[in-house]
C-alpha positions in Angstrom: 10.6 4.7 24.7 13.1 5.8 22.3 14.8 2.4 22.3 11.5 0.7 21.8 10.7 2.9 18.8 14.2 2.1 17.5 14.0 -1.5 18.1 10.8 -1.8 16.2 12.1 0.1 13.3 15.2 -1.9 13.1 13.0 -5.2 13.0 10.6 -3.9 10.4 13.6 -3.0 8.0 15.1 -6.4 8.8 12.0 -8.3 8.1 12.0 -7.4 4.6 15.1 -9.6 4.3 16.7 -11.1 1.2 13.5 -10.4 -0.7 14.3 -6.6 -0.7 14.7 -5.0 -4.0 18.0 -3.8 -5.3 18.7 -0.4 -7.2 18.6 -2.5 -10.6 15.2 -3.9 -9.9 13.7 -0.6 -8.4 11.2 0.7 -11.0 11.1 4.3 -11.3 10.6 6.7 -14.6 13.9 8.4 -14.6 17.7 7.1 -14.7 19.2 6.1 -11.8 22.5 7.9 -12.5 25.8 7.4 -10.6 26.1 6.3 -6.9 27.4 9.2 -4.5 27.7 7.4 -1.5 29.5 7.0 1.0 28.7 10.6 1.5 29.2 12.7 4.7 25.7 14.4 4.1 24.0 11.1 3.7 23.2 8.1 5.8 23.1 5.1 3.4 22.9 4.6 -0.2 22.0 7.1 -2.5 22.4 7.7 -6.3 22.1 11.0 -8.4 21.0 11.7 -11.9 21.3 15.2 -13.5 18.1 15.3 -15.8 18.2 19.4 -16.9 21.0 19.4 -19.6 20.5 23.1 -20.9 22.0 25.4 -18.2 20.4 28.2 -20.2 17.0 26.9 -18.7 18.2 28.1 -15.2 16.1 25.1 -13.7 18.7 22.6 -12.4 16.8 19.2 -11.9 18.2 16.0 -10.2 16.6 12.3 -10.0 17.6 11.3 -6.4 17.4 7.7 -5.4 17.5 6.5 -1.9 18.0 2.8 -0.4 15.9 1.9 2.2 16.4 3.9 5.6 18.7 6.3 3.7 18.1 9.9 4.3 20.1 13.2 3.8 21.4 15.3 7.0 19.4 18.3 8.5 20.0 21.2 6.0 18.6 24.3 4.2 18.6 25.9 0.8 19.3 29.8 0.3 17.0 29.9 -2.7 14.4 27.1 -1.9 13.9 23.7 -3.3 10.8 21.4 -5.1 10.6 18.0 -4.5 8.4 15.5 -6.6 8.4 12.3 -5.4 8.3 9.8 -8.3 8.7 6.3 -6.9 8.5 4.2 -3.7 7.8 5.5 -0.1 9.8 8.4 1.3 9.7 11.1 4.4 10.1 14.8 4.3 10.4 16.6 7.5 10.9 20.3 8.7 12.8 21.1 11.8 10.3 21.0 14.6 7.2 19.6 12.5 5.9 16.2 12.1 7.4 14.0 9.2 5.5 13.7 6.2 5.0 10.4 4.5 5.6 10.7 0.7 4.1 8.8 -2.3 4.6 9.0 -6.1 2.9 12.3 -7.3 3.5 14.2 -4.1 4.9 17.9 -4.3 7.0 19.2 -1.5 7.7 23.0 -1.7 10.5 24.2 0.6 10.9 28.1 1.3 14.4 29.2 1.6 16.2 28.9 4.8 13.7 26.1 6.3 15.9 23.4 8.0 14.7 20.0 6.7 15.5 16.3 5.6 14.2 14.0 3.2 14.7 10.1 2.3 13.4 6.7 2.2 11.1 4.8 4.4 12.8 2.3 6.7 11.2 -0.7 4.4 11.2 1.1 1.0 13.3 2.5 -1.8 12.2 6.0 -2.9 13.0 8.2 -5.5 12.2 12.2 -6.2 12.8 14.9 -8.5 15.0 17.7 -6.8 14.7 21.1 -8.6 16.9 24.0 -7.5 14.8 27.1 -7.2 16.5 30.3 -7.9 20.0 28.7 -8.8 21.8 31.9 -9.1 21.6 32.4 -5.4 20.9 29.0 -4.0 23.4 27.2 -2.0 22.7 24.3 0.5 23.9 24.6 4.2 24.4 21.1 5.6 24.0 20.6 9.2 24.2 17.2 11.5 22.9 14.1 10.3 19.6 12.7 11.3 20.5 10.1 13.7 18.7 6.9 14.2 16.8 7.7 17.1 15.3 10.9 15.3 14.4 8.7 12.1 12.8 6.0 13.9 10.6 8.5 16.0 9.7 10.5 12.8 8.9 7.7 10.6 7.0 5.6 13.3 4.9 8.5 14.0 4.0 9.2 10.6 3.3 5.5 9.6 1.4 4.8 13.2 -0.7 7.9 13.0 -4.0 5.8 12.8 -2.8 3.1 15.0 -5.2 3.8 18.0 -8.2 4.3 15.9 -7.4 1.0 13.6 -8.0 -1.4 16.6 -11.6 -1.7 15.4 -10.3 -4.2 13.2 -8.3 -7.5 14.2 -5.0 -8.3 13.5 -6.0 -10.7 10.9 -8.4 -8.3 9.4 -5.8 -5.3 8.9 -3.3 -7.7 7.6 -6.0 -9.1 5.4 -6.4 -5.4 4.4 -2.8 -4.7 3.9 -2.2 -7.8 1.9 -5.5 -6.9 -0.5 -4.4 -3.5 -1.2 -0.7 -4.0 -1.9 -1.9 -7.1 -4.4 -4.7 -4.6 -6.1 -1.7 -2.0 -6.5 0.5 -4.5 -7.7 3.1 -3.3 -5.2 5.4 -6.6 -4.8 7.9 -4.5 -3.0 5.9 -4.0 0.4 3.4 -7.0 -0.1 6.2 -9.2 1.7 5.9 -7.2 5.1 2.0 -7.3 4.8 2.2 -11.2 4.0 4.6 -11.7 7.0 1.9 -9.7 9.4 -0.6 -12.0 8.1 1.5 -15.2 9.2 2.2 -13.5 12.5 -1.6 -12.8 13.2 -2.2 -16.4 12.8 -3.3 -16.8 9.3 -2.4 -20.2 7.4 -0.7 -20.4 4.2 -4.0 -21.7 2.3 -5.9 -18.7 3.9 -3.4 -16.0 2.9 -3.6 -17.8 -0.4 -7.2 -17.4 -0.7 -7.0 -13.5 -0.5 -4.6 -13.7 -3.4 -6.7 -15.9 -5.3 -9.9 -13.8 -4.5 -8.0 -10.8 -5.7 -7.9 -11.8 -9.5 -11.8 -11.3 -9.9 -11.0 -7.6 -9.0 -7.4 -6.7 -10.5 -6.8 -9.5 -12.9 -5.1 -12.6 -13.2 -1.3 -10.9 -13.8 -1.4 -9.2 -10.3 -2.8 -12.4 -8.4 -0.5 -14.6 -10.0 2.7 -12.0 -9.1 1.3 -11.8 -5.6 1.2 -15.6 -5.2 4.7 -15.9 -6.6 5.9 -13.5 -4.0 4.1 -15.2 -1.2 5.5 -18.4 -2.4 9.1 -17.0 -2.5 8.7 -15.6 0.9 7.6 -19.2 2.3 10.5 -20.6 0.8 12.7 -18.2 2.5 11.1 -18.5 5.8 11.5 -22.5 5.5 15.2 -22.1 4.7 15.4 -20.0 8.0 13.8 -22.6 9.8 10.3 -21.3 10.1 7.5 -23.7 9.3 4.0 -22.1 8.7 1.1 -24.0 8.9 -0.4 -24.7 5.6 -4.1 -25.0 7.0 -7.2 -26.7 5.5 -8.7 -26.9 2.2 -11.8 -25.4 1.1 -14.8 -27.6 2.1 -16.6 -29.2 -0.9 -19.8 -27.4 -2.0 -22.9 -29.6 -1.1 -25.4 -27.3 -2.6 -26.7 -28.9 -6.0 -28.2 -25.9 -7.4 -27.0 -24.5 -10.4 -23.9 -22.1 -10.2 -25.8 -19.4 -11.3 -28.3 -19.8 -8.7 -25.9 -20.6 -5.9 -24.4 -17.3 -7.0 -27.9 -15.2 -6.8 -28.5 -16.7 -3.6 -25.2 -15.8 -2.0 -25.4 -12.1 -3.7 -28.9 -11.8 -2.2 -27.4 -12.8 1.3 -24.5 -10.4 1.6 -26.1 -7.3 -0.1 -29.8 -7.8 0.9 -31.0 -7.1 -2.5 -33.4 -9.5 -4.1 -32.3 -11.5 -6.7 -35.5 -10.9 -8.9 -34.9 -7.0 -9.0 -35.1 -6.1 -12.8 -31.5 -6.1 -14.4 -30.4 -2.7 -15.3 -26.9 -0.9 -16.2 -24.2 -3.6 -17.2 -26.2 -6.5 -16.2 -28.8 -5.4 -18.9 -26.5 -4.1 -21.5 -24.1 -6.9 -21.1 -26.1 -10.1 -19.5 -23.0 -12.4 -20.4 -20.9 -10.7 -17.7 -23.8 -10.6 -15.3 -23.9 -14.4 -15.8 -20.1 -14.7 -15.2 -20.4 -12.7 -12.1 -23.2 -14.8 -10.4 -21.7 -18.2 -11.7 -17.8 -17.5 -10.9 -17.3 -14.4 -8.4 -20.2 -14.9 -6.2 -20.5 -18.7 -6.6 -17.0 -20.3 -7.3 -15.2 -17.9 -5.2 -17.5 -16.6 -2.3 -18.6 -20.3 -1.8 -15.1 -21.3 -0.7 -15.1 -21.1 3.1 -11.3 -20.1 3.9 -12.5 -16.8 4.0 -15.7 -15.4 5.7 -18.0 -13.2 3.7 -16.8 -10.5 6.1 -13.2 -10.9 5.4 -13.8 -11.4 1.4 -15.7 -7.8 1.2 -12.8 -6.2 3.5 -10.3 -7.8 0.9 -12.5 -6.7 -2.0 -12.6 -3.0 -0.9 -8.9 -3.1 -0.1 -8.1 -4.4 -3.6 -10.4 -1.6 -5.4 -8.5 1.1 -3.4 -5.3 -0.2 -4.8 -6.8 -0.8 -8.3 -8.0 3.1 -8.3 -10.7 4.8 -10.5 -13.3 2.3 -9.8 -15.5 4.2 -7.4 -18.7 2.8 -8.6 -17.7 -0.8 -7.7 -16.3 0.4 -4.6 -19.7 2.0 -3.6 -21.5 -1.2 -4.0 -19.2 -3.4 -2.2 -18.8 -0.7 0.8 -22.5 -0.9 0.6 -22.3 -4.9 1.2 -19.7 -4.5 4.1 -22.2 -2.1 5.8 -25.0 -4.8 5.3 -22.8 -7.3 6.9 -22.2 -5.3 9.9 -19.2 -4.0 9.3 -19.2 -0.5 10.7 -18.3 2.8 9.2 -15.3 3.1 11.8 -14.2 0.0 10.5 -14.5 1.0 6.8 -12.5 4.1 8.1 -9.9 2.1 9.2 -9.6 0.2 5.9 -9.0 3.5 4.4 -6.6 4.6 7.1 -4.5 1.6 6.5 -4.6 2.1 2.5 -3.7 5.9 3.3 -0.7 4.8 4.9 0.3 2.1 2.9 -0.6 3.5 -0.6 -1.1 7.2 -0.2 -4.3 9.6 0.2 -4.8 9.2 -3.5 -5.8 5.8 -3.1 -7.8 6.5 0.0 -9.5 9.7 -0.5 -11.9 8.9 -3.3 -13.2 5.8 -1.1 -13.7 8.2 1.9 -16.1 10.4 -0.1 -18.1 7.1 -1.2 -18.2 6.1 2.7 -19.2 9.6 3.4 -22.1 9.5 0.8 -23.0 6.1 2.2 -23.3 6.8 5.8 -25.1 10.1 5.0 -27.9 7.6 3.3 -27.9 5.3 5.9 
């Protein structure tokens, strides 16, 4: 079993291929500083930048940047330590405890004497602030390295915590959720792996492009176009490796001769169950132009394209909105549409599980509350 986990981890790390970021392109809020590897206390490449210049403040603070799969040895601090994750995805593990997956904004408080390690995910760069507590008495005690088996087991267990529950969605649907959520966030570092999983799940190039095109209505042209450019580069790279991915068919011509507004109204009625003649309220009454655009363009021009089903489009929409964040009213409406289309609460929970593992609890928790409210009303 350990060999299987290690092999899976190595394959996952290798999948990123030549499209992986470099330390120069890795976006983070603080200076990278100087490379300090090779270093006997780290496995992999690492950079260190001191951030606190006034010693009289008595709060030594450093920015630490880890290349993918880099981690430090098991160690402890006599005065404790505080970590603040600032970019990428990383891990923290105390001896004898499950590893914790870290996202920007996460804080780890490490008591004095606790043996632990921290570092990057196998497929992600990672940066955190390291704050030395009680510096007058604080000294690290470095222990043995975190070997590949330990690291693979810890990271796989954390990333795969929902694996069994997530079988409520198909491989294709899980890939759509991952692609859409990374696109909504604008996370181009991790998007290639999700795109690859979509291709492995049997999606054609045109079907994946349709998810990325659909995304622009919810997260804007810039993120949609950057995702498409990322996909184009991935397909080119795979072609150079001798992999020919099926292009797939184009969307079917629209046979309905009604106006785009009428067609959009009909589609929205079908997927939501709300009659088209309900009096307009809220934004539709306050800004009728945007309501017209939504009907004509979003629910006609996009939803009419039959490369994705209504179900797949709504799974993608909820995932994009989770990536964008702060749009709970829109998520409420689209999760309600999901339920009307027969997507179960368990399947929506799977969507949020995937979002949590990929983007962090800050992206999934608000929508879990929305789902809870919707299911109570059901």
